A tleap script that builds the chain and sets N, CA, C and O, in Angstrom:
source leaprc.protein.ff14SB
mol = sequence {
  NMET GLN THR THR ILE THR VAL ARG ALA LEU
  ALA ALA THR ALA LEU VAL VAL ILE TRP SER
  ALA GLY SER ALA SER ALA GLY LEU PHE TRP
  SER GLN SER ALA PRO THR LYS LYS SER SER
  SER ALA LEU HIE TYR HIE ASP GLY THR TYR
  ARG GLY PRO SER VAL ARG GLN TYR TYR GLY
  TYR VAL GLN ALA GLN ALA HIE ILE LYS ASN
  GLY LYS ILE VAL ALA ILE ASP ILE LEU ARG
  SER PRO THR ASP ARG ARG THR SER GLN TYR
  ILE ASN SER ILE ALA LEU PRO ARG LEU LYS
  SER GLU ILE VAL GLN ALA GLN ASN THR HIE
  VAL SER ASN VAL SER GLY ALA THR LEU SER
  SER ASP ALA PHE LEU ALA SER THR HIE ALA
  ALA LEU LEU GLN SER LEU CASN
}
set mol.1.N position { 13.585 19.074 3.326 }
set mol.1.CA position { 12.240 19.222 3.840 }
set mol.1.C position { 11.449 17.960 3.542 }
set mol.1.O position { 11.487 17.451 2.422 }
set mol.2.N position { 10.733 17.451 4.535 }
set mol.2.CA position { 9.990 16.223 4.376 }
set mol.2.C position { 8.496 16.519 4.359 }
set mol.2.O position { 7.992 17.249 5.212 }
set mol.3.N position { 7.796 15.956 3.394 }
set mol.3.CA position { 6.366 16.155 3.273 }
set mol.3.C position { 5.650 15.149 4.162 }
set mol.3.O position { 6.035 13.981 4.217 }
set mol.4.N position { 4.613 15.595 4.856 }
set mol.4.CA position { 3.838 14.718 5.716 }
set mol.4.C position { 2.379 14.786 5.320 }
set mol.4.O position { 1.821 15.868 5.141 }
set mol.5.N position { 1.767 13.622 5.184 }
set mol.5.CA position { 0.344 13.530 4.891 }
set mol.5.C position { -0.295 12.787 6.053 }
set mol.5.O position { 0.230 11.764 6.494 }
set mol.6.N position { -1.411 13.282 6.552 }
set mol.6.CA position { -2.144 12.582 7.595 }
set mol.6.C position { -3.333 11.895 6.953 }
set mol.6.O position { -4.128 12.530 6.261 }
set mol.7.N position { -3.452 10.585 7.185 }
set mol.7.CA position { -4.558 9.814 6.626 }
set mol.7.C position { -5.682 9.799 7.643 }
set mol.7.O position { -5.494 9.347 8.772 }
set mol.8.N position { -6.832 10.281 7.259 }
set mol.8.CA position { -7.991 10.306 8.165 }
set mol.8.C position { -8.904 9.105 7.900 }
set mol.8.O position { -9.130 8.291 8.795 }
set mol.9.N position { -9.422 8.993 6.691 }
set mol.9.CA position { -10.321 7.888 6.356 }
set mol.9.C position { -10.395 7.748 4.851 }
set mol.9.O position { -10.262 8.727 4.117 }
set mol.10.N position { -10.606 6.539 4.402 }
set mol.10.CA position { -10.797 6.268 2.982 }
set mol.10.C position { -12.140 5.573 2.811 }
set mol.10.O position { -12.664 4.974 3.751 }
set mol.11.N position { -12.685 5.656 1.620 }
set mol.11.CA position { -13.971 5.023 1.345 }
set mol.11.C position { -13.849 3.508 1.483 }
set mol.11.O position { -12.820 2.928 1.138 }
set mol.12.N position { -14.888 2.882 1.982 }
set mol.12.CA position { -14.910 1.433 2.138 }
set mol.12.C position { -15.241 0.765 0.814 }
set mol.12.O position { -15.898 1.358 -0.042 }
set mol.13.N position { -14.787 -0.461 0.652 }
set mol.13.CA position { -15.114 -1.229 -0.548 }
set mol.13.C position { -15.855 -2.481 -0.130 }
set mol.13.O position { -15.726 -2.946 1.002 }
set mol.14.N position { -16.631 -3.019 -1.050 }
set mol.14.CA position { -17.369 -4.245 -0.771 }
set mol.14.C position { -16.394 -5.417 -0.707 }
set mol.14.O position { -15.507 -5.536 -1.552 }
set mol.15.N position { -16.555 -6.270 0.280 }
set mol.15.CA position { -15.685 -7.424 0.432 }
set mol.15.C position { -16.387 -8.650 -0.126 }
set mol.15.O position { -17.567 -8.878 0.140 }
set mol.16.N position { -15.663 -9.428 -0.892 }
set mol.16.CA position { -16.226 -10.629 -1.478 }
set mol.16.C position { -15.693 -11.868 -0.778 }
set mol.16.O position { -16.460 -12.765 -0.430 }
set mol.17.N position { -14.391 -11.922 -0.571 }
set mol.17.CA position { -13.751 -13.089 0.020 }
set mol.17.C position { -12.847 -12.624 1.153 }
set mol.17.O position { -12.127 -11.635 1.014 }
set mol.18.N position { -12.885 -13.333 2.267 }
set mol.18.CA position { -11.969 -13.048 3.371 }
set mol.18.C position { -11.340 -14.377 3.782 }
set mol.18.O position { -12.034 -15.366 4.017 }
set mol.19.N position { -10.012 -14.376 3.862 }
set mol.19.CA position { -9.339 -15.579 4.313 }
set mol.19.C position { -8.241 -15.215 5.297 }
set mol.19.O position { -7.767 -14.079 5.312 }
set mol.20.N position { -7.836 -16.179 6.121 }
set mol.20.CA position { -6.830 -15.925 7.148 }
set mol.20.C position { -5.476 -15.684 6.521 }
set mol.20.O position { -5.113 -16.316 5.529 }
set mol.21.N position { -4.720 -14.747 7.117 }
set mol.21.CA position { -3.381 -14.428 6.631 }
set mol.21.C position { -2.375 -15.492 7.050 }
set mol.21.O position { -1.256 -15.495 6.537 }
set mol.22.N position { -2.719 -16.376 7.941 }
set mol.22.CA position { -1.806 -17.423 8.399 }
set mol.22.C position { -2.280 -17.983 9.720 }
set mol.22.O position { -3.164 -17.411 10.358 }
set mol.23.N position { -1.715 -19.071 10.130 }
set mol.23.CA position { -2.188 -19.704 11.347 }
set mol.23.C position { -1.891 -18.868 12.593 }
set mol.23.O position { -2.630 -18.951 13.574 }
set mol.24.N position { -0.835 -18.075 12.570 }
set mol.24.CA position { -0.492 -17.223 13.712 }
set mol.24.C position { -0.702 -15.764 13.335 }
set mol.24.O position { 0.179 -14.926 13.526 }
set mol.25.N position { -1.867 -15.476 12.805 }
set mol.25.CA position { -2.091 -14.147 12.239 }
set mol.25.C position { -2.520 -13.097 13.249 }
set mol.25.O position { -2.550 -11.914 12.913 }
set mol.26.N position { -2.845 -13.475 14.443 }
set mol.26.CA position { -3.245 -12.527 15.482 }
set mol.26.C position { -4.355 -11.604 15.008 }
set mol.26.O position { -4.332 -10.406 15.287 }
set mol.27.N position { -5.314 -12.151 14.302 }
set mol.27.CA position { -6.472 -11.377 13.873 }
set mol.27.C position { -6.302 -10.651 12.561 }
set mol.27.O position { -7.185 -9.883 12.179 }
set mol.28.N position { -5.206 -10.859 11.854 }
set mol.28.CA position { -5.035 -10.202 10.559 }
set mol.28.C position { -5.737 -11.008 9.482 }
set mol.28.O position { -5.586 -12.228 9.412 }
set mol.29.N position { -6.501 -10.331 8.647 }
set mol.29.CA position { -7.163 -10.990 7.537 }
set mol.29.C position { -6.929 -10.185 6.284 }
set mol.29.O position { -6.887 -8.956 6.326 }
set mol.30.N position { -6.776 -10.869 5.175 }
set mol.30.CA position { -6.581 -10.225 3.881 }
set mol.30.C position { -7.934 -10.192 3.206 }
set mol.30.O position { -8.635 -11.203 3.182 }
set mol.31.N position { -8.316 -9.048 2.654 }
set mol.31.CA position { -9.617 -8.941 2.007 }
set mol.31.C position { -9.432 -8.696 0.518 }
set mol.31.O position { -8.564 -7.926 0.106 }
set mol.32.N position { -10.242 -9.347 -0.269 }
set mol.32.CA position { -10.169 -9.251 -1.718 }
set mol.32.C position { -11.433 -8.567 -2.221 }
set mol.32.O position { -12.538 -8.996 -1.887 }
set mol.33.N position { -11.292 -7.521 -3.008 }
set mol.33.CA position { -12.441 -6.828 -3.578 }
set mol.33.C position { -12.959 -7.581 -4.787 }
set mol.33.O position { -12.267 -8.417 -5.368 }
set mol.34.N position { -14.191 -7.267 -5.150 }
set mol.34.CA position { -14.756 -7.846 -6.363 }
set mol.34.C position { -13.923 -7.429 -7.561 }
set mol.34.O position { -13.464 -6.288 -7.615 }
set mol.35.N position { -13.714 -8.323 -8.530 }
set mol.35.CA position { -12.916 -7.964 -9.697 }
set mol.35.C position { -13.565 -6.827 -10.478 }
set mol.35.O position { -14.788 -6.739 -10.579 }
set mol.36.N position { -12.726 -5.967 -11.022 }
set mol.36.CA position { -13.231 -4.867 -11.834 }
set mol.36.C position { -12.628 -4.946 -13.217 }
set mol.36.O position { -11.553 -5.519 -13.394 }
set mol.37.N position { -13.306 -4.378 -14.203 }
set mol.37.CA position { -12.788 -4.361 -15.559 }
set mol.37.C position { -11.625 -3.388 -15.642 }
set mol.37.O position { -11.649 -2.318 -15.033 }
set mol.38.N position { -10.607 -3.771 -16.403 }
set mol.38.CA position { -9.485 -2.872 -16.603 }
set mol.38.C position { -9.867 -1.808 -17.610 }
set mol.38.O position { -10.574 -2.069 -18.584 }
set mol.39.N position { -9.389 -0.615 -17.357 }
set mol.39.CA position { -9.636 0.495 -18.268 }
set mol.39.C position { -8.905 0.244 -19.573 }
set mol.39.O position { -7.786 -0.269 -19.575 }
set mol.40.N position { -9.532 0.603 -20.680 }
set mol.40.CA position { -8.890 0.420 -21.975 }
set mol.40.C position { -7.711 1.373 -22.136 }
set mol.40.O position { -6.799 1.117 -22.923 }
set mol.41.N position { -7.734 2.476 -21.385 }
set mol.41.CA position { -6.621 3.421 -21.443 }
set mol.41.C position { -5.823 3.325 -20.145 }
set mol.41.O position { -5.881 4.214 -19.295 }
set mol.42.N position { -5.075 2.223 -20.009 }
set mol.42.CA position { -4.280 1.980 -18.801 }
set mol.42.C position { -3.213 3.065 -18.646 }
set mol.42.O position { -2.713 3.616 -19.627 }
set mol.43.N position { -2.883 3.353 -17.391 }
set mol.43.CA position { -1.868 4.357 -17.105 }
set mol.43.C position { -0.502 3.892 -17.588 }
set mol.43.O position { -0.175 2.707 -17.517 }
set mol.44.N position { 0.283 4.830 -18.075 }
set mol.44.CA position { 1.659 4.523 -18.462 }
set mol.44.C position { 2.573 5.374 -17.598 }
set mol.44.O position { 2.616 6.598 -17.719 }
set mol.45.N position { 3.301 4.696 -16.724 }
set mol.45.CA position { 4.208 5.389 -15.829 }
set mol.45.C position { 5.538 5.631 -16.535 }
set mol.45.O position { 5.943 4.846 -17.393 }
set mol.46.N position { 6.217 6.717 -16.174 }
set mol.46.CA position { 7.545 7.007 -16.701 }
set mol.46.C position { 8.579 6.252 -15.878 }
set mol.46.O position { 8.481 6.198 -14.652 }
set mol.47.N position { 9.561 5.674 -16.541 }
set mol.47.CA position { 10.582 4.875 -15.865 }
set mol.47.C position { 11.348 5.706 -14.835 }
set mol.47.O position { 11.588 6.898 -15.027 }
set mol.48.N position { 11.718 5.053 -13.754 }
set mol.48.CA position { 12.495 5.709 -12.714 }
set mol.48.C position { 12.111 5.189 -11.338 }
set mol.48.O position { 11.332 4.245 -11.203 }
set mol.49.N position { 12.671 5.821 -10.333 }
set mol.49.CA position { 12.378 5.503 -8.937 }
set mol.49.C position { 11.749 6.737 -8.313 }
set mol.49.O position { 12.302 7.834 -8.392 }
set mol.50.N position { 10.598 6.552 -7.697 }
set mol.50.CA position { 9.829 7.670 -7.152 }
set mol.50.C position { 9.522 7.407 -5.684 }
set mol.50.O position { 8.990 6.358 -5.323 }
set mol.51.N position { 9.867 8.378 -4.848 }
set mol.51.CA position { 9.670 8.271 -3.404 }
set mol.51.C position { 8.406 9.012 -2.999 }
set mol.51.O position { 8.225 10.185 -3.328 }
set mol.52.N position { 7.538 8.315 -2.283 }
set mol.52.CA position { 6.341 8.943 -1.747 }
set mol.52.C position { 6.660 9.676 -0.457 }
set mol.52.O position { 7.735 9.490 0.112 }
set mol.53.N position { 5.750 10.496 0.005 }
set mol.53.CA position { 5.968 11.222 1.259 }
set mol.53.C position { 5.822 10.297 2.468 }
set mol.53.O position { 5.240 9.217 2.366 }
set mol.54.N position { 6.346 10.725 3.595 }
set mol.54.CA position { 6.095 10.022 4.849 }
set mol.54.C position { 4.672 10.362 5.259 }
set mol.54.O position { 4.309 11.532 5.379 }
set mol.55.N position { 3.879 9.335 5.471 }
set mol.55.CA position { 2.475 9.528 5.840 }
set mol.55.C position { 2.314 9.144 7.302 }
set mol.55.O position { 2.648 8.031 7.710 }
set mol.56.N position { 1.796 10.087 8.083 }
set mol.56.CA position { 1.627 9.837 9.514 }
set mol.56.C position { 0.342 9.063 9.753 }
set mol.56.O position { -0.730 9.416 9.260 }
set mol.57.N position { 0.489 7.998 10.524 }
set mol.57.CA position { -0.675 7.283 11.024 }
set mol.57.C position { -0.516 7.203 12.540 }
set mol.57.O position { 0.509 7.642 13.062 }
set mol.58.N position { -1.465 6.676 13.242 }
set mol.58.CA position { -1.499 6.741 14.699 }
set mol.58.C position { -0.208 6.261 15.364 }
set mol.58.O position { 0.250 6.876 16.327 }
set mol.59.N position { 0.383 5.176 14.869 }
set mol.59.CA position { 1.544 4.576 15.531 }
set mol.59.C position { 2.887 5.031 14.972 }
set mol.59.O position { 3.930 4.574 15.439 }
set mol.60.N position { 2.882 5.916 13.987 }
set mol.60.CA position { 4.133 6.397 13.415 }
set mol.60.C position { 3.981 6.714 11.936 }
set mol.60.O position { 2.870 6.907 11.442 }
set mol.61.N position { 5.092 6.766 11.246 }
set mol.61.CA position { 5.114 7.151 9.838 }
set mol.61.C position { 5.336 5.947 8.930 }
set mol.61.O position { 6.012 4.984 9.292 }
set mol.62.N position { 4.746 6.030 7.738 }
set mol.62.CA position { 4.919 5.007 6.715 }
set mol.62.C position { 5.348 5.726 5.439 }
set mol.62.O position { 4.789 6.763 5.083 }
set mol.63.N position { 6.346 5.165 4.756 }
set mol.63.CA position { 6.811 5.761 3.501 }
set mol.63.C position { 7.149 4.645 2.520 }
set mol.63.O position { 7.702 3.611 2.895 }
set mol.64.N position { 6.801 4.878 1.243 }
set mol.64.CA position { 7.042 3.898 0.192 }
set mol.64.C position { 7.789 4.524 -0.966 }
set mol.64.O position { 7.796 5.742 -1.144 }
set mol.65.N position { 8.415 3.665 -1.748 }
set mol.65.CA position { 9.134 4.093 -2.945 }
set mol.65.C position { 8.767 3.122 -4.070 }
set mol.65.O position { 8.785 1.906 -3.879 }
set mol.66.N position { 8.434 3.670 -5.242 }
set mol.66.CA position { 8.025 2.847 -6.382 }
set mol.66.C position { 9.122 2.816 -7.444 }
set mol.66.O position { 9.757 3.831 -7.731 }
set mol.67.N position { 9.331 1.643 -8.015 }
set mol.67.CA position { 10.290 1.461 -9.105 }
set mol.67.C position { 9.502 1.141 -10.378 }
set mol.67.O position { 8.722 0.190 -10.418 }
set mol.68.N position { 9.721 1.950 -11.412 }
set mol.68.CA position { 9.016 1.788 -12.673 }
set mol.68.C position { 10.025 1.424 -13.758 }
set mol.68.O position { 11.066 2.067 -13.889 }
set mol.69.N position { 9.710 0.392 -14.530 }
set mol.69.CA position { 10.561 -0.011 -15.647 }
set mol.69.C position { 9.658 -0.386 -16.816 }
set mol.69.O position { 8.690 -1.128 -16.652 }
set mol.70.N position { 9.984 0.133 -17.996 }
set mol.70.CA position { 9.175 -0.110 -19.201 }
set mol.70.C position { 7.709 0.266 -18.990 }
set mol.70.O position { 6.809 -0.386 -19.519 }
set mol.71.N position { 7.481 1.328 -18.209 }
set mol.71.CA position { 6.131 1.822 -17.976 }
set mol.71.C position { 5.309 1.014 -16.994 }
set mol.71.O position { 4.116 1.271 -16.839 }
set mol.72.N position { 5.914 0.040 -16.325 }
set mol.72.CA position { 5.200 -0.829 -15.389 }
set mol.72.C position { 5.805 -0.716 -13.996 }
set mol.72.O position { 6.998 -0.452 -13.842 }
set mol.73.N position { 4.970 -0.919 -12.991 }
set mol.73.CA position { 5.440 -0.975 -11.604 }
set mol.73.C position { 6.135 -2.323 -11.431 }
set mol.73.O position { 5.502 -3.370 -11.565 }
set mol.74.N position { 7.433 -2.298 -11.133 }
set mol.74.CA position { 8.156 -3.559 -10.967 }
set mol.74.C position { 8.455 -3.878 -9.508 }
set mol.74.O position { 8.662 -5.041 -9.159 }
set mol.75.N position { 8.479 -2.862 -8.656 }
set mol.75.CA position { 8.748 -3.100 -7.229 }
set mol.75.C position { 8.315 -1.898 -6.411 }
set mol.75.O position { 8.283 -0.764 -6.889 }
set mol.76.N position { 7.988 -2.184 -5.173 }
set mol.76.CA position { 7.667 -1.153 -4.185 }
set mol.76.C position { 8.549 -1.429 -2.975 }
set mol.76.O position { 8.609 -2.560 -2.492 }
set mol.77.N position { 9.229 -0.404 -2.486 }
set mol.77.CA position { 10.054 -0.538 -1.286 }
set mol.77.C position { 9.345 0.102 -0.102 }
set mol.77.O position { 8.678 1.128 -0.241 }
set mol.78.N position { 9.497 -0.513 1.057 }
set mol.78.CA position { 9.009 0.065 2.304 }
set mol.78.C position { 10.194 0.816 2.903 }
set mol.78.O position { 11.141 0.200 3.390 }
set mol.79.N position { 10.140 2.138 2.868 }
set mol.79.CA position { 11.244 2.941 3.391 }
set mol.79.C position { 11.105 3.209 4.880 }
set mol.79.O position { 12.096 3.371 5.593 }
set mol.80.N position { 9.865 3.254 5.336 }
set mol.80.CA position { 9.636 3.616 6.733 }
set mol.80.C position { 8.322 3.010 7.196 }
set mol.80.O position { 7.323 3.057 6.478 }
set mol.81.N position { 8.320 2.443 8.390 }
set mol.81.CA position { 7.090 1.953 9.019 }
set mol.81.C position { 7.317 1.929 10.528 }
set mol.81.O position { 8.461 1.873 10.977 }
set mol.82.N position { 6.238 1.971 11.318 }
set mol.82.CA position { 6.391 1.984 12.773 }
set mol.82.C position { 7.109 0.725 13.275 }
set mol.82.O position { 6.749 -0.395 12.911 }
set mol.83.N position { 8.122 0.929 14.110 }
set mol.83.CA position { 8.897 -0.203 14.633 }
set mol.83.C position { 9.105 -0.141 16.140 }
set mol.83.O position { 9.811 -0.986 16.690 }
set mol.84.N position { 8.509 0.838 16.826 }
set mol.84.CA position { 8.774 0.990 18.254 }
set mol.84.C position { 7.948 0.041 19.124 }
set mol.84.O position { 8.203 -0.053 20.325 }
set mol.85.N position { 6.982 -0.652 18.565 }
set mol.85.CA position { 6.180 -1.623 19.312 }
set mol.85.C position { 6.272 -2.968 18.595 }
set mol.85.O position { 6.276 -3.022 17.365 }
set mol.86.N position { 6.347 -4.045 19.362 }
set mol.86.CA position { 6.410 -5.376 18.739 }
set mol.86.C position { 5.159 -5.669 17.923 }
set mol.86.O position { 5.237 -6.307 16.874 }
set mol.87.N position { 4.015 -5.210 18.394 }
set mol.87.CA position { 2.780 -5.430 17.655 }
set mol.87.C position { 2.829 -4.733 16.304 }
set mol.87.O position { 2.422 -5.303 15.291 }
set mol.88.N position { 3.327 -3.501 16.286 }
set mol.88.CA position { 3.456 -2.768 15.016 }
set mol.88.C position { 4.413 -3.487 14.081 }
set mol.88.O position { 4.145 -3.605 12.885 }
set mol.89.N position { 5.519 -3.962 14.612 }
set mol.89.CA position { 6.485 -4.689 13.792 }
set mol.89.C position { 5.842 -5.926 13.177 }
set mol.89.O position { 6.019 -6.201 11.991 }
set mol.90.N position { 5.097 -6.666 13.987 }
set mol.90.CA position { 4.468 -7.894 13.527 }
set mol.90.C position { 3.408 -7.604 12.454 }
set mol.90.O position { 3.402 -8.224 11.391 }
set mol.91.N position { 2.525 -6.664 12.749 }
set mol.91.CA position { 1.455 -6.333 11.805 }
set mol.91.C position { 2.036 -5.849 10.484 }
set mol.91.O position { 1.609 -6.298 9.420 }
set mol.92.N position { 3.001 -4.944 10.539 }
set mol.92.CA position { 3.582 -4.403 9.313 }
set mol.92.C position { 4.394 -5.441 8.547 }
set mol.92.O position { 4.494 -5.363 7.323 }
set mol.93.N position { 4.973 -6.407 9.247 }
set mol.93.CA position { 5.739 -7.452 8.557 }
set mol.93.C position { 4.835 -8.354 7.725 }
set mol.93.O position { 5.296 -8.996 6.781 }
set mol.94.N position { 3.565 -8.405 8.066 }
set mol.94.CA position { 2.607 -9.203 7.292 }
set mol.94.C position { 1.876 -8.337 6.270 }
set mol.94.O position { 1.781 -8.699 5.097 }
set mol.95.N position { 1.361 -7.199 6.715 }
set mol.95.CA position { 0.494 -6.381 5.863 }
set mol.95.C position { 1.225 -5.692 4.713 }
set mol.95.O position { 0.762 -5.750 3.574 }
set mol.96.N position { 2.341 -5.051 4.982 }
set mol.96.CA position { 3.001 -4.253 3.947 }
set mol.96.C position { 3.556 -5.090 2.793 }
set mol.96.O position { 3.423 -4.670 1.643 }
set mol.97.N position { 4.170 -6.249 3.038 }
set mol.97.CA position { 4.583 -7.077 1.895 }
set mol.97.C position { 3.401 -7.544 1.040 }
set mol.97.O position { 3.524 -7.644 -0.181 }
set mol.98.N position { 2.271 -7.826 1.664 }
set mol.98.CA position { 1.078 -8.220 0.893 }
set mol.98.C position { 0.600 -7.065 0.017 }
set mol.98.O position { 0.248 -7.262 -1.146 }
set mol.99.N position { 0.590 -5.860 0.585 }
set mol.99.CA position { 0.169 -4.696 -0.194 }
set mol.99.C position { 1.123 -4.437 -1.350 }
set mol.99.O position { 0.688 -4.122 -2.458 }
set mol.100.N position { 2.420 -4.567 -1.098 }
set mol.100.CA position { 3.414 -4.397 -2.166 }
set mol.100.C position { 3.108 -5.338 -3.328 }
set mol.100.O position { 3.072 -4.921 -4.485 }
set mol.101.N position { 2.892 -6.592 -3.010 }
set mol.101.CA position { 2.619 -7.605 -4.030 }
set mol.101.C position { 1.342 -7.285 -4.811 }
set mol.101.O position { 1.313 -7.387 -6.037 }
set mol.102.N position { 0.307 -6.902 -4.101 }
set mol.102.CA position { -0.970 -6.590 -4.753 }
set mol.102.C position { -0.857 -5.365 -5.659 }
set mol.102.O position { -1.460 -5.339 -6.732 }
set mol.103.N position { -0.100 -4.355 -5.247 }
set mol.103.CA position { 0.073 -3.151 -6.066 }
set mol.103.C position { 0.812 -3.492 -7.354 }
set mol.103.O position { 0.428 -3.034 -8.431 }
set mol.104.N position { 1.866 -4.291 -7.250 }
set mol.104.CA position { 2.613 -4.684 -8.456 }
set mol.104.C position { 1.725 -5.505 -9.382 }
set mol.104.O position { 1.757 -5.317 -10.599 }
set mol.105.N position { 0.945 -6.400 -8.825 }
set mol.105.CA position { 0.045 -7.228 -9.631 }
set mol.105.C position { -1.044 -6.385 -10.296 }
set mol.105.O position { -1.347 -6.579 -11.473 }
set mol.106.N position { -1.636 -5.445 -9.541 }
set mol.106.CA position { -2.728 -4.615 -10.070 }
set mol.106.C position { -2.216 -3.470 -10.937 }
set mol.106.O position { -2.970 -2.925 -11.743 }
set mol.107.N position { -0.948 -3.099 -10.786 }
set mol.107.CA position { -0.343 -1.973 -11.492 }
set mol.107.C position { -0.971 -0.633 -11.102 }
set mol.107.O position { -0.949 0.317 -11.884 }
set mol.108.N position { -1.527 -0.563 -9.899 }
set mol.108.CA position { -2.057 0.675 -9.335 }
set mol.108.C position { -2.295 0.461 -7.846 }
set mol.108.O position { -2.036 -0.621 -7.319 }
set mol.109.N position { -2.782 1.484 -7.178 }
set mol.109.CA position { -3.015 1.381 -5.731 }
set mol.109.C position { -4.470 1.094 -5.384 }
set mol.109.O position { -4.881 1.277 -4.238 }
set mol.110.N position { -5.246 0.648 -6.357 }
set mol.110.CA position { -6.646 0.311 -6.105 }
set mol.110.C position { -6.743 -1.123 -5.602 }
set mol.110.O position { -7.283 -2.000 -6.277 }
set mol.111.N position { -6.210 -1.345 -4.401 }
set mol.111.CA position { -6.235 -2.655 -3.769 }
set mol.111.C position { -6.877 -2.508 -2.395 }
set mol.111.O position { -6.948 -1.406 -1.852 }
set mol.112.N position { -7.336 -3.603 -1.846 }
set mol.112.CA position { -7.988 -3.581 -0.541 }
set mol.112.C position { -6.973 -3.501 0.581 }
set mol.112.O position { -5.836 -3.952 0.449 }
set mol.113.N position { -7.409 -2.914 1.691 }
set mol.113.CA position { -6.593 -2.868 2.902 }
set mol.113.C position { -6.443 -4.262 3.488 }
set mol.113.O position { -7.196 -5.173 3.144 }
set mol.114.N position { -5.484 -4.420 4.359 }
set mol.114.CA position { -5.360 -5.637 5.147 }
set mol.114.C position { -6.073 -5.361 6.460 }
set mol.114.O position { -5.679 -4.466 7.208 }
set mol.115.N position { -7.120 -6.127 6.742 }
set mol.115.CA position { -7.888 -5.937 7.962 }
set mol.115.C position { -7.007 -6.237 9.161 }
set mol.115.O position { -6.263 -7.218 9.170 }
set mol.116.N position { -7.096 -5.393 10.162 }
set mol.116.CA position { -6.230 -5.519 11.322 }
set mol.116.C position { -5.003 -4.638 11.185 }
set mol.116.O position { -4.257 -4.432 12.142 }
set mol.117.N position { -4.803 -4.118 9.976 }
set mol.117.CA position { -3.686 -3.210 9.704 }
set mol.117.C position { -4.213 -2.036 8.888 }
set mol.117.O position { -3.545 -1.560 7.969 }
set mol.118.N position { -5.392 -1.580 9.220 }
set mol.118.CA position { -6.056 -0.537 8.446 }
set mol.118.C position { -5.245 0.755 8.394 }
set mol.118.O position { -5.094 1.346 7.324 }
set mol.119.N position { -4.728 1.193 9.523 }
set mol.119.CA position { -3.976 2.446 9.549 }
set mol.119.C position { -2.706 2.339 8.717 }
set mol.119.O position { -2.398 3.233 7.928 }
set mol.120.N position { -1.973 1.255 8.890 }
set mol.120.CA position { -0.760 1.041 8.099 }
set mol.120.C position { -1.085 0.906 6.621 }
set mol.120.O position { -0.377 1.452 5.775 }
set mol.121.N position { -2.158 0.179 6.304 }
set mol.121.CA position { -2.573 0.008 4.907 }
set mol.121.C position { -2.903 1.348 4.269 }
set mol.121.O position { -2.425 1.652 3.177 }
set mol.122.N position { -3.718 2.149 4.944 }
set mol.122.CA position { -4.100 3.457 4.406 }
set mol.122.C position { -2.873 4.337 4.172 }
set mol.122.O position { -2.753 4.980 3.129 }
set mol.123.N position { -1.966 4.363 5.147 }
set mol.123.CA position { -0.773 5.202 5.039 }
set mol.123.C position { 0.149 4.707 3.923 }
set mol.123.O position { 0.673 5.512 3.153 }
set mol.124.N position { 0.350 3.396 3.831 }
set mol.124.CA position { 1.209 2.828 2.799 }
set mol.124.C position { 0.641 3.090 1.406 }
set mol.124.O position { 1.377 3.456 0.490 }
set mol.125.N position { -0.666 2.902 1.250 }
set mol.125.CA position { -1.296 3.146 -0.052 }
set mol.125.C position { -1.236 4.623 -0.424 }
set mol.125.O position { -1.050 4.955 -1.594 }
set mol.126.N position { -1.391 5.514 0.556 }
set mol.126.CA position { -1.318 6.953 0.272 }
set mol.126.C position { 0.084 7.351 -0.174 }
set mol.126.O position { 0.234 8.121 -1.122 }
set mol.127.N position { 1.106 6.836 0.496 }
set mol.127.CA position { 2.484 7.152 0.129 }
set mol.127.C position { 2.821 6.587 -1.244 }
set mol.127.O position { 3.447 7.263 -2.061 }
set mol.128.N position { 2.406 5.349 -1.500 }
set mol.128.CA position { 2.664 4.719 -2.796 }
set mol.128.C position { 1.924 5.447 -3.908 }
set mol.128.O position { 2.473 5.649 -4.991 }
set mol.129.N position { 0.693 5.840 -3.652 }
set mol.129.CA position { -0.100 6.569 -4.655 }
set mol.129.C position { 0.580 7.880 -5.016 }
set mol.129.O position { 0.660 8.236 -6.191 }
set mol.130.N position { 1.068 8.594 -4.020 }
set mol.130.CA position { 1.759 9.861 -4.268 }
set mol.130.C position { 3.030 9.637 -5.092 }
set mol.130.O position { 3.356 10.440 -5.966 }
set mol.131.N position { 3.743 8.547 -4.811 }
set mol.131.CA position { 4.947 8.227 -5.593 }
set mol.131.C position { 4.577 7.942 -7.045 }
set mol.131.O position { 5.261 8.395 -7.962 }
set mol.132.N position { 3.500 7.195 -7.254 }
set mol.132.CA position { 3.083 6.859 -8.616 }
set mol.132.C position { 2.576 8.090 -9.378 }
set mol.132.O position { 2.752 8.188 -10.593 }
set mol.133.N position { 1.951 9.019 -8.667 }
set mol.133.CA position { 1.523 10.255 -9.319 }
set mol.133.C position { 2.719 11.036 -9.874 }
set mol.133.O position { 2.623 11.656 -10.933 }
set mol.134.N position { 3.842 11.004 -9.154 }
set mol.134.CA position { 5.055 11.678 -9.624 }
set mol.134.C position { 5.520 11.076 -10.947 }
set mol.134.O position { 6.047 11.785 -11.805 }
set mol.135.N position { 5.326 9.777 -11.111 }
set mol.135.CA position { 5.807 9.107 -12.323 }
set mol.135.C position { 4.947 9.407 -13.552 }
set mol.135.O position { 5.330 9.077 -14.675 }
set mol.136.N position { 3.809 10.021 -13.345 }
set mol.136.CA position { 2.928 10.366 -14.462 }
set mol.136.C position { 3.288 11.724 -15.063 }
set mol.136.O position { 2.848 12.046 -16.167 }
set mol.137.N position { 4.069 12.508 -14.362 }
set mol.137.CA position { 4.432 13.860 -14.836 }
set mol.137.C position { 5.600 13.829 -15.787 }
set mol.137.O position { 6.028 14.876 -16.274 }
savepdb mol mol.pdb
quit
C-alpha cells in the first residue's frame, strides 16, 4: 500500500537574496531565507534509511528517501519525480538536487523553495519531512 499526500499550499517566507540558478535556467531562481538561530536542542535522528510517501503535485508524484548516520542527515535520494514532460525533467533536474543539498546542510527541511519549481519543491520537502519524522520515533 502506498501513502499519498496532496500538497495544497505552504506558508511563504521572507526572501533576502535571489540569484540565478544558471545561465540557461529558463526562469528558475534559488531563494535564500534570512538566517535563523539554531535551536539549542537540535533534533537527533535515529540511524537508518527512511522512505517518505509519494506526494502528488500537479504534474505527478515526488518521493524522497533520507539516509541518517550518527544522528545526522547524510544523504537524500530522489525516488520519484515527474518525467513525462521535458519541462518537468529539466526543472526537477535543477531544483531537486539543490533542495537535497540544502536539507543536508541545514539538517532539516526548513529550507526555501526553488522559484519556478514551487510544486516540485513543496512535494519534495513534504516527502522528505515525513521520512525524517519516521527517524525520530
